N, C-alpha and C positions, 0 to 999 in steps of 0.2 A: 353489931355496929362498931366494932373495934377499929384499931388502926393497923390491921394486918394488910396483907397483900390485896390491893384493889386495882390490879391491872385491868384495863378496859381497852376495847378496840374502838376504832373510828378516827376520822380525820381531826375532829375537834379535840379529842382526848390526846392524840399524838402531838398535835400542835401545842396544846397547853403544856404537856409533859416536857417537850423539847425546850420550850421557852422558859419553863421553871428551872430546868437544869442549866441552861445557857442564858442566864438572865441578862448580863451585860451585852452579850452578842445580839439578843433579840431587841433590846432597847436601842442599841447602836444601829442596827439594820433599819429600824423604823425611822429613827431620826435622819439617817442618811437618805432613806427613801423620800421623806418629806422635803428635805433640803434639795435633793436632786430634781424632784418633780417641780418645785417652785422655780429653781434655777433654769431648767429646761423650758418651762412655760414662759418665764420672763424673757429668755433669749429668743424664743420662737415668736412671741407676740401672739395676740389673739385675732383671728379672722372672724368678723361678724357677718351675720346673715345679710345678704343684699336685698334691696327692695324687690328686685326682679325674681328673687327666689322665695319670697314670702308666701306667695300663693300660686296656684296653677290656674288654668283657664285664661280668660281674656285679660284679667288683671296682670297675670304673669307675662302674657304676650306684650301688653302695652309697656310694662316696665322694661322688658328686654329690648324693645325697639328704641326706647329712650336711652337706655344704657349703651347699646351698640352704636348709636348715633353720637354719643359723647355729649349729649345735651344735659346741662345742669339746670333743672327747673328752679327758678328763684322762689323765695318765699314771698307770696303775694299778700298784700295788705289792702284793706278797704276802710274808708271812712264813711260812716253813715251820717247823713245830714237829714234831720227830720224835724218838722214843726211840732213843738210840744203840745200846743192846744188845737192844732189843725187849722189855725187861721191863715197861716202862710202857705203858699204853694211855690213850687220850683220856678215858676215863671215870675214871681215877685222880685223886685230889686234887692230887698234885704236878703232873700234866699240866695240870689245870684252873687251878692257881695260875699256871703259866707263861703260859697263854693270857691270863688276866686281866692279868698284868704287862705283856705285849706290847701289849695293847689300851690300857692306861693310859699306857704309855710313849710310843707313837706319837701318841696324842691330845694328850699333854702338850707335844709340840713345837710345836703350833699350825700345822704345815705340811701337815696332812692333813685329809681329810674322808671321810664315809661309811665309817667303820671298822666292819667286820662280824666277829662272832665265829663260829668254825666250828660252835658249838653251835646257832646260829640259822640258818646257811645250809647246814648238813649237809655242809660241806667237810671230811669226815673220811674217811680212806682205808679201803678195804675191810677191811684187817687191823686197823684201829683204832689203829694205832701212829703215824699221821701226821695232822696237821691244818693248815688254812690260815687265817691271819688276813689279811683283804683290806681294802684302802683305796685311796683316790685322793689324788694330790698336788694341792694347791691351785695355782691359776695356770696359766699357759700350759704345755702339755705339752712344747713344743719346748725350754723352758728349765728343765724340772723337774729335770734332772740337776744344775743349779747350786744347787738348794735342798734336795736330798735328804740332804746330809751329817748334819744334826742327827737325822734319822730313823734313819739307819744307826747312828749313835752310840748312840741310845736302845736299839735292838735289840741291839747289842753288849753294852750294860750289863746287859740282862736275861739274855743268854747267860751272863755271868759268875756270875750268881746261881743258875743252873740247869744244873750241869755234867752231870747225867744225861741231859739233852736236847740235841738239836742245834737251835739256833734261828738261822735265817739268812734274809736278805731278798733278794728278786729281783723285778724288774719293769722297766718302761720307763725310769724315772728312774735307778734304781740301776745298770742296765746302761749307760745313757748315761754316767754318771759314771765307772764302772769302765773303760769303753773309752777315754774321754777321758784318764783318768789313765795308762792303760797304752799307748795307741796314738795319743793325740791329736797327738803331734809326729811320728809315723811318716811321714806323707805329706810334711809340710814338710821333714823331714830328707832324705827321698828326693829331693824336688824341688830343694832347695838344694844337695845334693851332686852332682846331675847336671851342673851347669855346671862346677864345678871338675874333675870327672872328664873331661868333654869337652875342657876347656882343656888338661889335662895330656897327653892323648893327642895333641892337635893340636901341642903343643910338641914331642913326640917325632917326629911326622910331618914337621913343617916345620923344626924346629931353630931357629926364630926367633920371638921374642915377638910382634912386630907381625903377622906372617903368621898366627900361631895365634889372636890376638885377633879378627881380622876375622870369621871364621865365627861365633864366639860372639857378637860384637857384632850381627851381622846377625840371628842367631836370636833374641836377646833383644829387639831392637827390633821384630821381626816379632810376637813373642809379646805385647809391650806394646800394639802397635797393635790386635792381634786382641782382646785383653781389652776395649779400649775399644769396638770394633765389636760385641762380644758384648752389651754393655750396650744399645746402640742396637737391635740386631736382636732382643733378647729381648722387646721390646714387640710383636713380630709372632710370634716363635717362642720361647717361654720357654727359659731356659738352666738350668744346675745346676752344683754344685760338681764333680760327676763329669766333666761336659763340660769344665770348666776344667782339671782335672788331665790329661785325655786330650789336650786342646789343647796343653798345655805339653809333654807327651811328644812328640807328633807334630811340633810346631813346632821343638823343639830338634833332633829327628832330621833333618827335611828341611832346616831352615835351615842347619845345619852341613854337611850333605851337599852341598847345592847350591853353597854358597860354596866348599867344599873342591874340588869338581869344577872350578869356574871358576878358582880361584886356582892349583890345581896345573897346569892346562893353560897358563895365562899364564906361570907360572914356567918350565915346561918349554920353551916357545917361546923365552923369553929366554936360557935356558941353551944352546939350539941356535944362538944367535948373532943372533937377530932383535932389531931395535930395539924399545923398549917399546911404541910405537904399533902396530907390525905384530903383535907378540905379543898385544896386547890384542884386535886385530881377529880374529886367528885363534881366540883363546879364545872370543870372542863368537859367532863363526860355528859353532863346533864344540860346546864344552861348553855355551854359552848355549842353543843349539838343543836339546841333550839335556835341559837343565833344563826347558825349556818343554814338551817332549814328555812328560817324566816327570811334571812338575807337573800338567799337564792330566789325565794318566792317573790320578794319585793323587786328584785332585779328583773325577773320575768315580767312582772306587772308594768314596770317602767319601760321595758323594751316594747310594750304595746304601742307607745307613742311614736316609735320609729316607723310605724306603718301608716301614719296619717297622710304622708305626702306633703305635709305642711312644715316648712323649714323651722319655724319657731317651736313647734311641738317636738320635732325631731331633736332639736338642740336641748329642750327641757328634759326629754326622755333620756338622752345619752348622758347629760350632766348628772341627773338624779341617779341613774344606774351606776355611774362611776363612783359617786360619793357613798352609795350604799355598799358597794363592793369593797371600797377602801375601809370604811368603818367596820364592816364585818371581819375583814382580814385583821385589822388592828385589834379588834375585840378578842379574837382567839389566839393572838400571838403576843403582842406587846403588853396587853393587860395582864395575862398570867405572870409575865416576867416582872412587871412592876409590883404586883401583889406579893410575889415571892421575895422581892427585894425589900419591900416595906414591912412584911410580916405584921406584927401587932401594931407597928407604927401607923398603919392605915387608920387607926382610931385616934390619932393625934388631933389636937384642936377640938376636943370634945366639948359640946355645949351641954352642960349638966341639966339645965332646966328643961331641955327638950326631951331627954331620955333619962330621968332619974333612976329608972330601974336597971340601967346598964350594968351596974356592979353585980346585981344578982345574975344577969345573963352570962357573965364572964365565968361563973363557976362551971366546972366540968359537969356534964350531965344535965345542965339546965335545959329547959325546953328549947328545941331547935327553932321553933317557929313562933313568931309573935302573931298568933292567930287573931284575926279581927273579930271582935265581939259582934259588930254589926253584921258582917257577912256570915258569921256562924249562925246568927239568928235568921237571916234571910235564907240561907241554904237549908236550914232545918224545915222551914215552911215549904220551900220549893221541892225538896226531895220527898216530903210527906204528901204533897199534892201536885205531882208533876203535870198531870193533864190540865188542871186548872191553870197552872203557871204558864204552860205553853200557849193555851188559848188566850189568856189575858195579855201576856207579853207580845205574842205574835200579832194578836188583834190590835194592840196599841200601836205597834210599829207599822202595820199595814194601814191603819188610819192616818198615821203621821205621813206615810208615803203617798197616800191617795192624791193630794194636790199635784204631785209630779206628773200625773196622767195628762194634765193640761199645760205642761211646761211649754213656754214660748221662748225661743232664743233669738238674740240679735246683737249686733255690735251697738253698744250704747252710744247715743248721740251726746253732744256736749252738755245739754241741759239735763239729761238723765244721769250722766256720769258725775256731775258736780252740783246738781241742784241749782238754786238761785243764790247761793252764798257769795258768788263772785260777780262783780259788775259786768265782766266780759260775757258771762253767761246770759245776763239780761240783754246785752247788746246783741248776742247771737239770736235770742228769741225775737227781738224787735226786727232784726234783719230778715229773719225767715218769714215773719208775718207780712212785712212789706214786699219782700222779694222771695217768694217760695222757692227753696232750693238754691238760692243765691249764695249762701254761705258755704255750701259743699256741692258745687255743680258736678254733673257727670263730665268726664273728660274723654273725648274721642281722639285717639292718637292715630292720625292718618299718615301712612307711608306709601309713596308712589314712586314710580321710576322718574317722573318729572312732575313735581308738585304744582308747577305753573302751566302744565299742559291744559289746553282749553277744556277737554272733557273732564279733567280733574277739578278745575275751577268751577265748571258748571255743576258737577256733582256736589261739591261743597256748598254751593249756593242753594241747590235743591234740598240738601240735608238741612241746612239752616231754616229754610222756609217750612219744610214738612215737620220738623221737630216741634214747631209752634202750632201748625195747622192740625197736627195729629192729636193735640191735647197733651202731649208728653211734657211740654214746656210752655211757659208764658213769655219766655225770652227775658232779656235780650241774649241771643246766642252769639258768642264772641269767637272769632277765628284768629289764631296767631300762626304766621308762616315762618318756617325755618328753611329758607331757600337752599342754602348750601347742603343741608342734610336731606332735602326733599321730604320734609315732614311738616305736618300742620297739626296744631292743637285746636280742637273745637270744644268750647266750654258751654255746656247746656244746663241751665238751672232746671231742676226737675220739679214738676207739679207734685206736691206732697211734702216738699221741704224736709223737715226733721221727722215727719211721720214716715218711718222706713217702709211700712206696708204700702202706703199710697205711692211713695217715691219708687218703690220696687216695681209697681205696676207701670209707672212712667218709663222706667228703665227697660222693661220688657218691650214696650212699644218702640223704643229707640232701636233695640237690638233685633227685634223680630219683624218689624214693619218698616220703619223709616230707613234704616241702613240698607237692607236688601234692595229697596226701591230707588236708592240714590247712589251711594258710594259702592254698593255691591255690584252695580252694573258695569263698573269700569275695570277692565282687565289690569292686573298687576297692582291693585290697591288693597292694602290691609287697613282695617279700621277697628281695632279692638277698643272697647269702651271700658274705662276704669273710673276711679273716684271712690268716695266713701260708700255710697249705696251699692255700687258694683262690687267693691271689695267685700262688703258684708254678705252680699248674695253669693259670690263665688266661694267665700269662706264657708258659708253654711252648706252649699251644695257639695263641696269637697269633703267636709266633715261628716255630712250625712252618709256619704258613700263609704266612709272609713269606719263608722261606728260599729256596724255588725262584725266585720272581720276582726277589729281590735278587741271587742268584747269576747268574741269566740276564742281568739288567741290567748288572752289573759286567763279566761275561765278554764280552758282546756289544759293549759300548761300548769296552772295552779293546782287543778285537780290531780294531774299526773304527779306533781311533786309531793302533794299530801299523801297520795296513794303509796308512793315509794318510801316516803319518810316514816309513815305509821303502819304500812302494810295492813290497811283496813279500808275496804270499800266504803263502809258506813261513815267513817271519820272523814274521808275525802268528800263524800257527797254533802254531809252536814256542814262541813267547813265552807263550801261554796255557797250553799243556800243561806247560811247565817250571814256571810259577808255581803251577799247581794241584798239581803234584807236591811243591813246596816246602811249600805249605799242608797237604797231606795228611800229610807227614812231621811237621810241627809238631803236628797233631792226634794222631798216633800217639804222640809223646813225651808229650803231655799225659795221654792215657789210661793209658799204661804207668806213668807216675810217680804221678799223682794219683788215678787210679781204682783201679789194681791195686797201687800202692805199690812198684813195681819201682824200686829205686835212689832212693826218695824221700828217704832219710836223707842222701844226698849233697848235696841242695839244701835241707836243713833242713826238709823237709816230711814228710807222711805220707799214705798212701793213705786217701782219705775215701770211696771208692766211687762218686764222681760228679764231673763237671765242672760248675762253676757255669753256670747256664742261659744267661746272656748272652754267655759267652766265645767259643764257636765262631763265631758270626756276626761278632762284633766282631773276632776274630783274622783271619777271612777277609778282611774289608774292609780292615783295617789292613795286613795282610801283602801282600795282592794289590797294594795301592797302593805300599807302601814297596819291595817287591822289584823294582818297575819302575825304581826309581832305578838300581840296579846294571845291570839288563838293558839299559835304554836306553843307558846310558853305555858299556857294553862293546860292544854291537852297533853303536852309532854309530861307535865307533873302528874296528871291523872294517870297516864299510861305507866309512868314509873312506879306509882303507888300500886297499880294493878299488878305489875310484875313482881312486886314484893309480897304478893299473896293476899292483899286486901280484896274485899268484895268490891264490885263495881260501884255501888252507892258510897261505900266508905272511901274508895279511891277518888270519887268525884268530890266528896266533901273535903277530903284532905287536899286535893289539888287546887280547888278553887280558893279555899280559905287560906292556905299557906302562900298562895301567890297574890292574894288580895292586896297586900301592902305594896309590893313592887309594881303591880299593874296600876294601882291607884296613883302611886307616885309618878309613874311614867305617863299616865293619862293626864294628870294635872299639869305636868310640864308641857305636854303637847297642846292641851287646851289653852293654857296660858300664852304660849308662843303664838299659836294661830289666832287667838283672840286679839293679840296686839295688832295684827294686820286688819282685824275687823274694826279697829279704831281709826284707820286712815280715812281721809276725806273722800277718796274715789270710791264710787259705788262698786266697781268691779273688784277692788281689793276688799271691801266690806263683805261682798258676797263670798269671795274665796275664804276669808278668815272665819266668817260665821259658819259656812258650810263645813269646813274642815274641823273646827272646834266642836260643833254640834255632833258630827259623825263620830269623832273620837270619844266624846262623852257617852253617847249612846252605846258605842261598841264596848267600852270598858265597864258599863253598868248593866244595862238591860240584856245585852247579848251575852257577855261573859259571865255575869253574875246570876242571871235568871234563866234565859232561854237555853244556853248551852248545857248547864247542869240538868235542867228539866228534860231536854230532849235525850241526853245521854242516860238519864235515869229511866226513861220510858223504854229505851232500846235495850238496856241491860247488857247481857253478854253479846248481843248482836252488834254492839259498838266495835267489836274486834273481828267482825266477819270479813273473811277474804276467800272468795271462791277458789276451788282447787285449781281451776284453769289459770288463775293468776299467780299461783305459787312460784312459777318460774321467773317472775319479775325480780330484778336486782334487789337484794336485801340491803337497805340503807339504815337498818335499825341496830347498828353496832354499838353506838355509845350508850351504855347503860350505867345505872348506879352500881356501885360495888355489890350492894345487897342482891341486885338482880342477877349478877354473874355468879355469886356464890350459892344463892338459894335456888336458882333455876327458874324456869318459866312457870307461870300459873297454868292450871289445866281446867278444862271444862268438866261438866257433869259426866261425860262419857269417857273420861280419861284421856282425851286427846288434847294436845297442846293448843291453848287458845292463841290464835295467830295475832299477837300484838307486836 
């Protein structure tokens, strides 16, 4: 293990070697790349996903009709006027007086248009104790929340004068303002706090400020470059704010992880007595190779989202793929250059009380690895009883995953998303109770050659009547005409209201029975039905059709990459199975906590009866990719030890124990960052944060610390099995440790080379 010739082959080793020899050039090229990417992105601007591209099916058709017609739908607002104790009815003078006061007050602000009285539109509840004053906000609907404050104040003033009634406003603009006020800074706080949290954990892991700053610096520059690239790419594939948030999460996670793997190995080799140049070459050939294998696998997993047909998913997938690729390239190029430039100065800013033993480790010949006593003890038991370990660990994970069999997905309604913490949610619930479906009606977008043609008007009237008589709606059904564009909007409150299952049944009646019998009989008429319930159904339908192809794509390509990278059929199969088990356990935790409410209070959540529609597929892709980080890193170390001549069991113990520190540090960072999102007020964000954090924790402990070594111990030499008919596959196992190159490959009992 001296400092002699340690030439190795492979992309990572060559990239690391070139960067170490051309340090300033490598750093300069990276800085130039980041600056150019940001500059080009700023100059190009970002094109965001249009509403018409969000979904396929009827929702897409409806949005496209509205977009092509150039109609800007205003932000609609509703004022609910309701007797507090049920003594007053809409026919009473006091009630009428309040309605008149509301109409006059909102009109007096000058911010609204098309104010309608419930006595004209018949928006009075069946029991006669609730009524709705409806109007639209002037100007752009996207910024209506910024102009709604005077209207809200006007309604509040009317409320003060009518204490016997409950007078409260709800609508697109008021909800926008309420959420911005309550949660507007939530995401920014989460994103900004993620970096300090990661830095703090790295300080503990490395015990030196410079070493801790390097991973964070790499991750931040990778994120900055990707933000610029997103602006350029968005002109081909539109992006979104959600894609940016996901990109930041993934970029921080993989950027820090990759740098952590590389830096930890370089540090370890120097502590073993190697000179800095040799230590850097070893790190490039081992951890560098693991980073490339992991990075390509993560990119393949993220690419799965490109096949959903959903614009938001495609944006998230492409943004995540880009940031992983950028972080991977940075890790094997600029990082070796920085480590070469810094040398021993990477230990600057040492925090003595964190690592008081650091002086001893500086001595040449000191133990290379700070082996974890905890994992050494665990591994001793696992390797002594691998069958019991597999049965217990796999059984526990299958039990955790069991609730996922009953998973129910839906777009979360307002009350499920935010609970009863906000007054506007209570208004939403009262409105839905008095006017089922009134807060989020189905919207029928009718386009005709002549919207005022007698047969079209007759069909619209029939549709309105049958929507109620069919039982799909209790009314009132409102029709708004846009004569110039020959378009009509028909608003149909659905029976079922915020209960999406019942509302979905009402939607099916409209689409399958009412529409064909009325509007469907008029030639040249299009009448797609959209709205929240329709959007949720269309989203679910499209996602359901994409799940199997995406799962197959990710699994097959990940299997192929593992097969080529480790030249072992066994390793490829076990990698896929263990990752699927990890994802299944995460699904089970999600369903148990957020669908059934088991232990929900422990994470500040509540059981809402469903998982938000987009999360299962999103989690699968993200987790399948990220879990490969640990798997590739650990298996690479085991394989490396096996190549040096150790027995399989010794190699397993060496690989798992020596990587325990870095895997633990990386996992703690990921769990901490994801857990931050679990503290947000929105249930969907809680679900994402808890799901990701739980999965990473399971992956880094039960999977990598128990199940992987136990399975490999049971398989023994079969871990390295590659059928002869697969020997012609490309050999990507070039990057080896110097010892592997000089000592040669291990051989099996029959004298043949073990195909590792």
